[in-house]
Backbone as a printed PyTorch tensor [residue, N CA C, xyz], in Angstrom:
tensor([[[-16.9030,  72.7340,  49.0080],
         [-16.4290,  71.9330,  47.9170],
         [-17.0750,  72.4070,  46.6530]],

        [[-16.2570,  72.4550,  45.5610],
         [-16.7390,  72.7570,  44.2520],
         [-17.3190,  71.5550,  43.4890]],

        [[-17.9760,  71.7800,  42.4090],
         [-18.4440,  70.7090,  41.6260],
         [-17.3400,  70.0580,  40.7890]],

        [[-17.3280,  68.6690,  40.8610],
         [-16.2650,  68.0380,  40.1810],
         [-16.4350,  67.9640,  38.6550]],

        [[-15.3680,  67.8540,  37.9310],
         [-15.5150,  67.8160,  36.4710],
         [-15.9910,  66.3900,  36.1220]],

        [[-16.4500,  66.2530,  34.8420],
         [-16.8640,  64.9360,  34.3520],
         [-15.6850,  63.9730,  34.4840]],

        [[-14.4670,  64.3990,  34.0810],
         [-13.3450,  63.5050,  34.0790],
         [-13.0240,  63.0810,  35.5830]],

        [[-13.1350,  63.9360,  36.4920],
         [-13.0470,  63.5090,  37.8850],
         [-14.0540,  62.5640,  38.3210]],

        [[-15.2880,  62.8200,  37.9820],
         [-16.4340,  61.9090,  38.3110],
         [-16.2370,  60.6230,  37.7640]],

        [[-15.6510,  60.5250,  36.5180],
         [-15.3870,  59.2400,  35.8250],
         [-14.2460,  58.3910,  36.3620]],

        [[-13.4340,  59.0610,  37.3010],
         [-12.2850,  58.3840,  37.8020],
         [-12.5890,  57.0510,  38.4250]],

        [[-13.6460,  56.9820,  39.1470],
         [-14.0800,  55.6770,  39.7900],
         [-14.3930,  54.6410,  38.6810]],

        [[-15.0870,  55.1080,  37.6340],
         [-15.3670,  54.1620,  36.5750],
         [-14.0770,  53.6570,  35.9030]],

        [[-13.1250,  54.6010,  35.6880],
         [-11.7970,  54.1650,  35.0490],
         [-11.1070,  53.2000,  35.9140]],

        [[-11.0680,  53.4030,  37.2160],
         [-10.4460,  52.4820,  38.1840],
         [-11.0510,  51.0710,  38.0900]],

        [[-12.4710,  51.1040,  38.1400],
         [-13.1270,  49.9020,  38.0750],
         [-12.9310,  49.1600,  36.7310]],

        [[-12.9370,  49.9090,  35.6080],
         [-12.6490,  49.3850,  34.3440],
         [-11.1960,  48.7420,  34.2600]],

        [[-10.2740,  49.4450,  34.7940],
         [ -8.9250,  48.8820,  34.8000],
         [ -8.7340,  47.5900,  35.6780]],

        [[ -9.4930,  47.5470,  36.7850],
         [ -9.4790,  46.3680,  37.6920],
         [-10.1200,  45.2020,  36.9230]],

        [[-11.1800,  45.4980,  36.1460],
         [-11.8380,  44.3850,  35.4310],
         [-11.0170,  43.9070,  34.2730]],

        [[-10.3240,  44.8440,  33.5840],
         [ -9.4540,  44.4800,  32.3950],
         [ -8.2580,  43.8970,  32.7380]],

        [[ -8.3150,  42.5780,  33.2300],
         [ -7.1400,  41.8720,  33.7950],
         [ -5.9720,  41.7860,  32.7590]],

        [[ -6.2390,  41.6450,  31.5260],
         [ -5.0710,  41.4580,  30.5120],
         [ -4.6910,  42.7860,  29.8430]],

        [[ -5.3230,  43.8390,  30.3400],
         [ -4.9440,  45.1980,  29.8770],
         [ -5.1250,  45.3180,  28.3830]],

        [[ -6.1380,  44.7310,  27.7120],
         [ -6.2460,  44.8550,  26.2520],
         [ -7.2340,  45.9010,  25.8940]],

        [[ -7.6940,  46.7250,  26.7980],
         [ -8.6610,  47.7890,  26.6060],
         [-10.1020,  47.4060,  26.4980]],

        [[-10.4580,  46.1920,  26.7610],
         [-11.8360,  45.7230,  26.7020],
         [-11.9640,  44.6410,  27.8910]],

        [[-13.2190,  44.5610,  28.3390],
         [-13.5230,  43.5110,  29.3270],
         [-14.2450,  42.3330,  28.6700]],

        [[-13.6910,  41.1940,  28.7790],
         [-14.3440,  40.0090,  28.2270],
         [-15.3240,  39.4710,  29.3110]],

        [[-16.2170,  38.5650,  28.8590],
         [-17.1740,  38.0140,  29.8190],
         [-16.4240,  37.3700,  30.9200]],

        [[-15.4110,  36.5870,  30.6050],
         [-14.5780,  35.8680,  31.6740],
         [-14.0340,  36.8710,  32.6730]],

        [[-13.4270,  37.9650,  32.1970],
         [-12.9460,  39.0160,  33.0920],
         [-13.9890,  39.5950,  33.9820]],

        [[-15.2170,  39.8460,  33.3510],
         [-16.3440,  40.2920,  34.1020],
         [-16.7600,  39.4170,  35.2140]],

        [[-16.8900,  38.1100,  34.8700],
         [-17.3370,  37.0860,  35.7930],
         [-16.3350,  37.0070,  36.9830]],

        [[-15.1080,  37.0600,  36.6300],
         [-14.0240,  36.9770,  37.6550],
         [-14.1120,  38.2150,  38.5850]],

        [[-14.2360,  39.3610,  38.0540],
         [-14.2950,  40.6020,  38.8090],
         [-15.5640,  40.6530,  39.6760]],

        [[-16.6050,  40.1800,  39.2470],
         [-17.8170,  40.2900,  40.0380],
         [-18.0440,  39.1590,  41.0170]],

        [[-17.1550,  38.2450,  41.0830],
         [-17.1460,  37.2600,  42.1680],
         [-16.8100,  38.0680,  43.5080]],

        [[-17.3290,  37.5640,  44.5920],
         [-17.2090,  38.3290,  45.8670],
         [-15.8140,  38.5550,  46.2220]],

        [[-14.7740,  37.5770,  45.9370],
         [-13.4840,  37.7890,  46.2520],
         [-12.7910,  38.9500,  45.4350]],

        [[-13.1160,  39.0390,  44.2270],
         [-12.5000,  39.8820,  43.3660],
         [-12.8930,  41.4060,  43.5850]],

        [[-14.0250,  41.6040,  44.2180],
         [-14.3940,  42.9300,  44.6320],
         [-13.4840,  43.6590,  45.5290]],

        [[-12.5510,  42.8530,  46.2550],
         [-11.5760,  43.3990,  47.0960],
         [-10.4700,  44.1200,  46.2880]],

        [[-10.4080,  43.7830,  45.0180],
         [ -9.3040,  44.3430,  44.1000],
         [ -9.4320,  45.9110,  43.9480]],

        [[-10.7730,  46.4430,  44.0370],
         [-10.9300,  47.8390,  43.8110],
         [-10.5950,  48.6110,  45.1450]],

        [[ -9.6340,  49.4490,  44.9450],
         [ -9.1610,  50.3230,  46.1290],
         [ -9.8130,  51.5870,  46.0000]],

        [[-10.6130,  51.9780,  46.9710],
         [-11.3530,  53.1210,  47.0090],
         [-10.6610,  54.1990,  47.8050]],

        [[-10.6150,  55.3780,  47.3460],
         [-10.0510,  56.5220,  48.1190],
         [-11.0400,  57.0310,  49.0030]],

        [[-10.7710,  57.0520,  50.3240],
         [-11.6750,  57.6380,  51.2220],
         [-10.9660,  58.7180,  52.0730]],

        [[-11.7530,  59.6500,  52.4580],
         [-11.2890,  60.8040,  53.3410],
         [-10.9510,  60.1940,  54.7060]],

        [[-10.2970,  61.0540,  55.4980],
         [-10.0000,  60.5920,  56.8450],
         [-11.2070,  60.4270,  57.6630]],

        [[-12.2120,  61.3330,  57.4370],
         [-13.5220,  61.2050,  58.1920],
         [-14.1910,  59.9240,  57.8240]],

        [[-14.2090,  59.5620,  56.5240],
         [-14.9380,  58.3870,  56.0030],
         [-14.1810,  57.0960,  56.5780]],

        [[-12.8750,  57.0700,  56.6990],
         [-12.0970,  55.9990,  57.2410],
         [-12.4040,  55.7920,  58.7430]],

        [[-12.4950,  56.9540,  59.4850],
         [-12.8300,  56.7780,  60.8860],
         [-14.2590,  56.2490,  61.0930]],

        [[-15.0720,  56.6790,  60.2540],
         [-16.5090,  56.1620,  60.4110],
         [-16.5820,  54.6990,  60.0960]],

        [[-15.8570,  54.2470,  58.9440],
         [-15.7820,  52.8410,  58.6250],
         [-15.1790,  51.9660,  59.7440]],

        [[-14.0530,  52.5730,  60.1790],
         [-13.2910,  51.7470,  61.2600],
         [-14.1790,  51.5380,  62.4800]],

        [[-15.0400,  52.4860,  62.6990],
         [-15.8270,  52.2950,  64.0000],
         [-17.0840,  51.3950,  63.8540]],

        [[-17.2970,  51.0160,  62.5710],
         [-18.3880,  50.1910,  62.2780],
         [-17.9890,  48.6630,  62.4370]],

        [[-18.7550,  47.8670,  63.0250],
         [-18.4940,  46.3810,  63.0780],
         [-19.5330,  45.6400,  62.3400]],

        [[-19.1290,  44.7240,  61.5080],
         [-20.0670,  43.9040,  60.6850],
         [-20.5570,  42.8330,  61.5600]],

        [[-21.9570,  42.7120,  61.6640],
         [-22.5040,  41.5860,  62.4140],
         [-22.6440,  40.3440,  61.5330]],

        [[-22.5680,  39.2150,  62.1210],
         [-22.6950,  37.9750,  61.2360],
         [-24.0470,  37.8540,  60.6930]],

        [[-24.1690,  37.1540,  59.6360],
         [-25.4820,  36.9910,  58.9450],
         [-26.3650,  36.1720,  59.8100]],

        [[-27.6010,  36.6130,  60.1050],
         [-28.4720,  35.8100,  60.9160],
         [-28.7580,  34.4480,  60.2810]],

        [[-28.8800,  33.4630,  61.1640],
         [-29.0930,  32.0230,  60.6620],
         [-30.3200,  31.9990,  59.8320]],

        [[-31.4240,  32.7210,  60.1260],
         [-32.6350,  32.6450,  59.3550],
         [-32.4660,  33.2410,  57.9430]],

        [[-31.2480,  33.8060,  57.6800],
         [-31.0650,  34.4390,  56.3630],
         [-30.1410,  33.6050,  55.4030]],

        [[-29.4780,  32.5950,  55.9190],
         [-28.5300,  31.9120,  55.1120],
         [-29.0690,  31.3850,  53.8320]],

        [[-30.1560,  30.6760,  53.8780],
         [-30.7660,  30.0720,  52.7380],
         [-31.2250,  31.1290,  51.7000]],

        [[-31.8430,  32.3260,  52.2270],
         [-32.2300,  33.3630,  51.4180],
         [-31.0830,  34.0060,  50.6520]],

        [[-29.9320,  34.1520,  51.3730],
         [-28.8180,  34.7880,  50.7470],
         [-28.1470,  33.8770,  49.7520]],

        [[-28.1740,  32.6470,  49.9290],
         [-27.6710,  31.6800,  48.9490],
         [-28.4490,  31.8390,  47.6420]],

        [[-29.7090,  31.8710,  47.7480],
         [-30.6420,  32.0180,  46.6300],
         [-30.3850,  33.4160,  45.9850]],

        [[-30.2100,  34.4170,  46.8190],
         [-29.9880,  35.7230,  46.3630],
         [-28.6190,  35.8240,  45.5090]],

        [[-27.6480,  35.1240,  45.9770],
         [-26.2970,  35.1220,  45.3690],
         [-26.4620,  34.4710,  43.9470]],

        [[-27.2070,  33.3880,  43.8670],
         [-27.4450,  32.7110,  42.5620],
         [-28.1910,  33.6500,  41.5860]],

        [[-29.2230,  34.2680,  42.0740],
         [-29.9510,  35.3070,  41.2930],
         [-29.0930,  36.4430,  40.8980]],

        [[-28.2100,  36.8730,  41.7740],
         [-27.4240,  38.0880,  41.5530],
         [-26.3630,  37.7130,  40.4160]],

        [[-25.8680,  36.4060,  40.4850],
         [-24.8380,  36.0980,  39.3880],
         [-25.5580,  36.0690,  38.1050]],

        [[-26.8480,  35.5960,  37.9710],
         [-27.5060,  35.5990,  36.6790],
         [-27.7500,  36.9900,  36.2840]],

        [[-28.1200,  37.8800,  37.2130],
         [-28.3850,  39.2770,  36.9050],
         [-27.0860,  39.9620,  36.4200]],

        [[-25.9030,  39.5850,  36.9920],
         [-24.6980,  40.1880,  36.5220],
         [-24.3640,  39.8000,  35.0890]],

        [[-24.6250,  38.5030,  34.8480],
         [-24.3250,  38.0960,  33.4790],
         [-25.2850,  38.8030,  32.4370]],

        [[-26.5760,  38.9400,  32.8510],
         [-27.5430,  39.7470,  32.0240],
         [-27.0570,  41.1620,  31.8500]],

        [[-26.3680,  41.7490,  32.9340],
         [-25.9370,  43.1350,  32.8880],
         [-24.7740,  43.1560,  31.8750]],

        [[-23.8380,  42.1020,  31.8710],
         [-22.7980,  42.1510,  30.8770],
         [-23.3760,  42.1680,  29.4960]],

        [[-24.3920,  41.3410,  29.2490],
         [-25.0100,  41.3490,  27.9180],
         [-25.6060,  42.7530,  27.6230]],

        [[-26.1110,  43.3390,  28.6520],
         [-26.7600,  44.7740,  28.4530],
         [-25.6470,  45.7900,  28.1280]],

        [[-24.5180,  45.6910,  28.8180],
         [-23.3630,  46.5640,  28.6070],
         [-22.7770,  46.4670,  27.2000]],

        [[-22.7230,  45.1940,  26.7290],
         [-22.0580,  44.8900,  25.4140],
         [-23.1060,  45.3620,  24.3670]],

        [[-23.1270,  46.6660,  24.0900],
         [-24.0990,  47.2750,  23.2830],
         [-23.9340,  46.8520,  21.7960]],

        [[-22.6950,  46.7930,  21.4030],
         [-22.4930,  46.2390,  20.0250],
         [-22.3910,  44.7890,  19.7480]],

        [[-22.6480,  43.9860,  20.9200],
         [-22.7780,  42.5790,  20.9330],
         [-21.5330,  41.8720,  20.2590]],

        [[-20.3120,  42.3820,  20.6080],
         [-19.1190,  41.7950,  20.1190],
         [-18.5410,  40.8310,  21.0710]],

        [[-19.0500,  40.6980,  22.2060],
         [-18.5690,  39.7500,  23.2660],
         [-17.6040,  40.3880,  24.2580]],

        [[-17.4220,  41.7570,  24.1540],
         [-16.5630,  42.4590,  25.1400],
         [-17.1160,  43.8120,  25.3430]],

        [[-16.6650,  44.4380,  26.4800],
         [-17.2460,  45.7170,  26.7970],
         [-16.0900,  46.7090,  26.8700]],

        [[-16.1560,  47.7780,  26.0850],
         [-15.1040,  48.8670,  26.2170],
         [-15.5350,  49.8750,  27.2370]],

        [[-14.6060,  50.8490,  27.5010],
         [-14.7950,  51.8280,  28.6110],
         [-16.1100,  52.5640,  28.2770]],

        [[-16.4170,  52.9880,  27.1040],
         [-17.5880,  53.8020,  26.7950],
         [-18.8510,  53.0530,  27.1700]],

        [[-18.8710,  51.7580,  26.8780],
         [-20.0860,  50.8980,  27.1330],
         [-20.3070,  50.8090,  28.6650]],

        [[-19.0910,  50.5190,  29.3480],
         [-19.2480,  50.5190,  30.8600],
         [-19.7700,  51.8430,  31.4750]],

        [[-19.0990,  52.8930,  31.0500],
         [-19.5140,  54.2530,  31.4570],
         [-20.9610,  54.5710,  31.2270]],

        [[-21.4540,  54.2450,  30.0180],
         [-22.8080,  54.4560,  29.7090],
         [-23.7090,  53.7810,  30.6800]],

        [[-23.5240,  52.4540,  30.9340],
         [-24.4230,  51.7290,  31.8220],
         [-24.3360,  52.2730,  33.2990]],

        [[-23.0550,  52.5380,  33.7420],
         [-22.9660,  52.9570,  35.0890],
         [-23.6980,  54.2580,  35.2630]],

        [[-23.5610,  55.2690,  34.3970],
         [-24.1750,  56.4830,  34.4560],
         [-25.7690,  56.3460,  34.4170]],

        [[-26.2780,  55.4210,  33.6310],
         [-27.6720,  55.1640,  33.4770],
         [-28.2000,  54.6570,  34.8740]],

        [[-27.4520,  53.7200,  35.4160],
         [-27.9090,  53.0470,  36.6000],
         [-27.8890,  54.0580,  37.7470]],

        [[-26.8030,  54.9620,  37.8130],
         [-26.7940,  55.9950,  38.8050],
         [-27.9530,  56.9260,  38.7670]],

        [[-28.2970,  57.4050,  37.5880],
         [-29.4610,  58.2550,  37.3720],
         [-30.7330,  57.6030,  37.8200]],

        [[-30.9240,  56.2390,  37.4030],
         [-32.1300,  55.5340,  37.8110],
         [-32.2280,  55.4620,  39.3590]],

        [[-31.1430,  55.1540,  39.9840],
         [-31.1460,  55.0790,  41.4190],
         [-31.4650,  56.3520,  42.1020]],

        [[-30.8800,  57.4450,  41.6120],
         [-31.2930,  58.7480,  42.1510],
         [-32.7160,  59.0360,  42.0500]],

        [[-33.3340,  58.7940,  40.9240],
         [-34.6960,  59.0870,  40.6510],
         [-35.5470,  58.1020,  41.5480]],

        [[-35.1720,  56.9540,  41.8260],
         [-35.8310,  56.0220,  42.7240],
         [-35.8150,  56.5030,  44.1250]],

        [[-34.7330,  57.0780,  44.5950],
         [-34.4690,  57.6010,  45.9890],
         [-35.2430,  58.8680,  46.1410]],

        [[-35.3700,  59.6920,  45.0810],
         [-35.8990,  60.9400,  45.2410],
         [-37.5650,  60.8680,  45.2940]],

        [[-38.0090,  60.5020,  46.4250],
         [-39.4410,  60.1330,  46.5090],
         [-40.3840,  61.3300,  46.2760]],

        [[-39.9430,  62.4620,  46.6240],
         [-40.8680,  63.6730,  46.3960],
         [-40.5900,  64.3730,  45.1190]],

        [[-39.6940,  63.7700,  44.2660],
         [-39.4500,  64.2610,  42.9760],
         [-39.1210,  65.7670,  42.8960]],

        [[-38.2760,  66.2160,  43.9010],
         [-37.8660,  67.6380,  43.9100],
         [-36.5340,  67.8360,  43.3060]],

        [[-35.8610,  66.7150,  42.9020],
         [-34.4820,  66.8900,  42.3410],
         [-33.3980,  66.7860,  43.3720]],

        [[-33.6820,  66.4940,  44.6640],
         [-32.7090,  66.3550,  45.7120],
         [-33.0510,  65.1310,  46.5930]],

        [[-31.9600,  64.6190,  47.1750],
         [-32.0590,  63.5490,  48.2050],
         [-31.8970,  64.1640,  49.5410]],

        [[-32.8340,  63.9250,  50.4580],
         [-32.7100,  64.4710,  51.8880],
         [-32.5180,  63.2750,  52.7240]],

        [[-32.2190,  63.6140,  54.0440],
         [-31.9720,  62.5600,  55.0160],
         [-33.3020,  61.7210,  55.1260]],

        [[-34.4900,  62.2340,  55.2570],
         [-35.6100,  61.3460,  55.3650],
         [-35.8200,  60.3910,  54.1180]],

        [[-35.4620,  60.8040,  52.9900],
         [-35.5300,  59.8840,  51.8250],
         [-34.4950,  58.8220,  51.9080]],

        [[-33.2960,  59.1120,  52.3590],
         [-32.2210,  58.1390,  52.6200],
         [-32.6000,  57.1420,  53.7080]],

        [[-33.2320,  57.6800,  54.8460],
         [-33.7000,  56.8300,  55.8690],
         [-34.7950,  55.7870,  55.4110]],

        [[-35.6580,  56.3360,  54.5230],
         [-36.6660,  55.4220,  53.9530],
         [-36.0680,  54.4230,  53.1090]],

        [[-35.0510,  54.7620,  52.3840],
         [-34.3850,  53.7270,  51.5450],
         [-33.6500,  52.7350,  52.3500]],

        [[-33.0120,  53.1760,  53.4550],
         [-32.3020,  52.2310,  54.3030],
         [-33.2500,  51.2000,  54.9030]],

        [[-34.4540,  51.6280,  55.1900],
         [-35.4580,  50.6870,  55.8790],
         [-36.1830,  49.8310,  54.8410]],

        [[-35.8900,  49.8040,  53.5930],
         [-36.4890,  48.9190,  52.7430],
         [-35.9590,  47.5490,  52.7310]],

        [[-36.7390,  46.5380,  52.5660],
         [-36.2880,  45.1250,  52.6080],
         [-36.6060,  44.5410,  51.3010]],

        [[-35.6780,  43.6840,  50.8060],
         [-35.8460,  42.9720,  49.5450],
         [-37.0710,  41.9720,  49.6720]],

        [[-38.0460,  42.0480,  48.7970],
         [-39.1920,  41.1570,  48.8950],
         [-38.9160,  39.7140,  48.7040]],

        [[-37.7480,  39.3870,  48.1230],
         [-37.3340,  38.0340,  47.8520],
         [-36.9520,  37.2340,  49.0930]],

        [[-36.7130,  37.9730,  50.2450],
         [-36.2400,  37.2200,  51.4600],
         [-37.5350,  36.8790,  52.3300]],

        [[-37.2860,  35.8950,  53.0750],
         [-38.3760,  35.3480,  53.8740],
         [-38.6990,  36.3260,  55.0330]],

        [[-39.8950,  36.2340,  55.6620],
         [-40.2860,  37.1120,  56.7480],
         [-39.3310,  36.9290,  57.9310]],

        [[-38.8960,  35.6830,  58.2080],
         [-38.0250,  35.4240,  59.3660],
         [-36.6560,  36.0810,  59.1760]],

        [[-36.1840,  36.0240,  57.9210],
         [-34.9640,  36.7490,  57.5570],
         [-35.1200,  38.2460,  57.6490]],

        [[-36.2330,  38.7830,  57.1370],
         [-36.4110,  40.2470,  57.1460],
         [-36.5140,  40.7390,  58.5930]],

        [[-37.1760,  39.9090,  59.4200],
         [-37.2880,  40.3030,  60.8610],
         [-35.8860,  40.3000,  61.5300]],

        [[-35.0750,  39.2770,  61.2400],
         [-33.7540,  39.1560,  61.8110],
         [-32.8800,  40.3100,  61.3700]],

        [[-32.9620,  40.6440,  60.0980],
         [-32.1860,  41.7030,  59.5460],
         [-32.5680,  43.1640,  60.1930]],

        [[-33.8850,  43.2810,  60.2750],
         [-34.3430,  44.5840,  60.8460],
         [-33.9450,  44.6770,  62.3010]],

        [[-33.9980,  43.6270,  63.0230],
         [-33.5590,  43.6520,  64.4680],
         [-32.0260,  43.9700,  64.5740]],

        [[-31.3200,  43.3920,  63.7080],
         [-29.9430,  43.5430,  63.6440],
         [-29.6510,  44.9840,  63.2970]],

        [[-30.3260,  45.6070,  62.2990],
         [-30.1070,  46.8570,  61.7720],
         [-30.4580,  47.8970,  62.8530]],

        [[-31.5250,  47.6570,  63.5890],
         [-31.9090,  48.5670,  64.6270],
         [-30.9080,  48.6490,  65.7640]],

        [[-30.0990,  47.5950,  65.9320],
         [-29.0260,  47.5100,  66.9880],
         [-27.8480,  48.2630,  66.5180]],

        [[-27.7170,  48.6160,  65.2340],
         [-26.4380,  49.2360,  64.7550],
         [-26.8040,  50.7240,  64.6740]],

        [[-25.7120,  51.4690,  64.4440],
         [-25.7710,  52.9750,  64.4780],
         [-26.1190,  53.4330,  63.0410]],

        [[-27.4400,  53.4290,  62.7890],
         [-27.9000,  53.8730,  61.4230],
         [-27.6270,  55.4220,  61.2180]],

        [[-27.6820,  56.1640,  62.3850],
         [-27.4700,  57.5470,  62.1720],
         [-26.0110,  57.8400,  61.7230]],

        [[-25.0300,  57.1090,  62.1540],
         [-23.6270,  57.3100,  61.8180],
         [-23.5070,  57.0140,  60.3560]],

        [[-24.0770,  55.9030,  59.9100],
         [-24.0360,  55.5900,  58.4320],
         [-24.6090,  56.7000,  57.5920]],

        [[-25.7970,  57.2130,  58.0200],
         [-26.4120,  58.2900,  57.2210],
         [-25.6140,  59.5180,  57.2510]],

        [[-24.9560,  59.8910,  58.4140],
         [-24.0310,  61.1020,  58.3610],
         [-22.8980,  60.8570,  57.4090]],

        [[-22.3810,  59.6120,  57.3280],
         [-21.3660,  59.1810,  56.4120],
         [-21.7950,  59.4300,  54.9680]],

        [[-22.9390,  59.0010,  54.6180],
         [-23.4170,  59.1110,  53.2330],
         [-23.6580,  60.6120,  52.8950]],

        [[-24.2530,  61.3630,  53.7840],
         [-24.5200,  62.7710,  53.5870],
         [-23.1480,  63.5080,  53.4140]],

        [[-22.1590,  63.1690,  54.2480],
         [-20.8930,  63.8880,  54.1700],
         [-20.2220,  63.6100,  52.9410]],

        [[-20.3770,  62.3650,  52.3830],
         [-19.6260,  62.0050,  51.1270],
         [-20.3160,  62.7460,  49.8490]],

        [[-21.5590,  62.8100,  49.9420],
         [-22.2920,  63.3760,  48.6590],
         [-22.5960,  64.8890,  48.6910]],

        [[-22.8940,  65.4550,  49.9220],
         [-23.3300,  66.7560,  49.9880],
         [-22.2270,  67.7710,  49.9150]],

        [[-21.7790,  68.1100,  48.6270],
         [-20.6440,  68.9760,  48.3950],
         [-20.8190,  70.4220,  48.9560]],

        [[-22.0200,  70.9000,  48.9060],
         [-22.1430,  72.3110,  49.3390],
         [-22.7610,  72.4430,  50.7380]],

        [[-22.8070,  71.3040,  51.4320],
         [-23.2850,  71.3600,  52.8400],
         [-24.6930,  71.9490,  53.0700]],

        [[-25.6430,  71.7270,  52.1150],
         [-26.9450,  72.2690,  52.2270],
         [-27.9290,  71.2820,  52.8470]],

        [[-27.4970,  70.1580,  53.2970],
         [-28.2580,  69.1200,  53.9590],
         [-29.1670,  68.3960,  52.9780]],

        [[-28.8310,  68.5010,  51.6570],
         [-29.5640,  67.6990,  50.6190],
         [-28.5710,  67.4170,  49.5700]],

        [[-28.8530,  66.3410,  48.7720],
         [-27.9900,  65.8870,  47.7100],
         [-28.6910,  66.0970,  46.3530]],

        [[-28.0310,  66.9500,  45.4790],
         [-28.6080,  67.1110,  44.1310],
         [-28.1600,  66.0680,  43.2910]],

        [[-28.7660,  65.8430,  42.0550],
         [-28.3650,  64.8490,  41.0950],
         [-26.9400,  65.0000,  40.7900]],

        [[-26.4620,  66.2680,  40.4760],
         [-25.0600,  66.4570,  40.1200],
         [-24.0840,  65.9650,  41.2810]],

        [[-24.4080,  66.2810,  42.5240],
         [-23.6290,  65.8940,  43.6170],
         [-23.6240,  64.2780,  43.6850]],

        [[-24.7660,  63.7090,  43.4540],
         [-24.9460,  62.2540,  43.5210],
         [-24.0680,  61.5460,  42.3830]],

        [[-24.0870,  62.1020,  41.2200],
         [-23.3200,  61.5090,  40.1090],
         [-21.8580,  61.8400,  40.1950]],

        [[-21.5070,  62.9900,  40.7570],
         [-20.1120,  63.3780,  40.8350],
         [-19.3870,  62.5720,  41.8850]],

        [[-20.0620,  62.0520,  42.9230],
         [-19.4460,  61.4530,  43.9460],
         [-19.8340,  59.9060,  44.1700]],

        [[-20.4230,  59.3920,  43.0820],
         [-20.8490,  57.9530,  43.1290],
         [-19.6400,  57.0340,  42.9900]],

        [[-19.6310,  56.0440,  43.9040],
         [-18.6550,  55.0040,  43.7990],
         [-19.2680,  53.7110,  44.3100]],

        [[-18.5480,  52.5830,  44.3150],
         [-19.0450,  51.2640,  44.5890],
         [-19.3560,  51.0850,  46.0660]],

        [[-18.9530,  52.0290,  46.8950],
         [-19.1460,  51.8050,  48.3720],
         [-20.6160,  52.2530,  48.7630]],

        [[-21.3430,  52.7360,  47.9060],
         [-22.6870,  53.1810,  48.2340],
         [-23.7040,  52.5150,  47.4900]],

        [[-24.8570,  52.2810,  48.1170],
         [-26.1770,  51.8150,  47.3530],
         [-25.8810,  50.5750,  46.6620]]])
């Protein structure tokens, strides 16, 4: 696979922007942003997946949320909603109450770079399978010990190797068993991280 152009890499951001801009006026209002970021609205984004990615997703079954996690996740959802509203304020760089495509693109690219740097534990400019495995094993410190234990038990029962192969196949364009920053940014979409 060759390196994608910036325009191609921005396609996911354009699709997301279009899905958020419900009234098609070229900007995202706070109300549109709130509606889009609700859990139900996330289903509006249609992601293009390869046949291999579709097979991997179809083979995965979602386990129900452990009982020990329900209260933690309710609190998490409330905190996430506040964080999303703070994110809208951060995106609205000119503070005019709406977000245009350039403002959304700027924030998404900044977040993607920050995530890559966080994942690149040995700071060599590449993500490797061991770094992704370490990332998968991290647990949010805001959840209780009972919830963390239940989630870890559930995760161990699932096929983590399959998910990791899926992530590597999606990002590793040149098949060198590591993900460069360019590969990470060129192939980023909402289905990961």
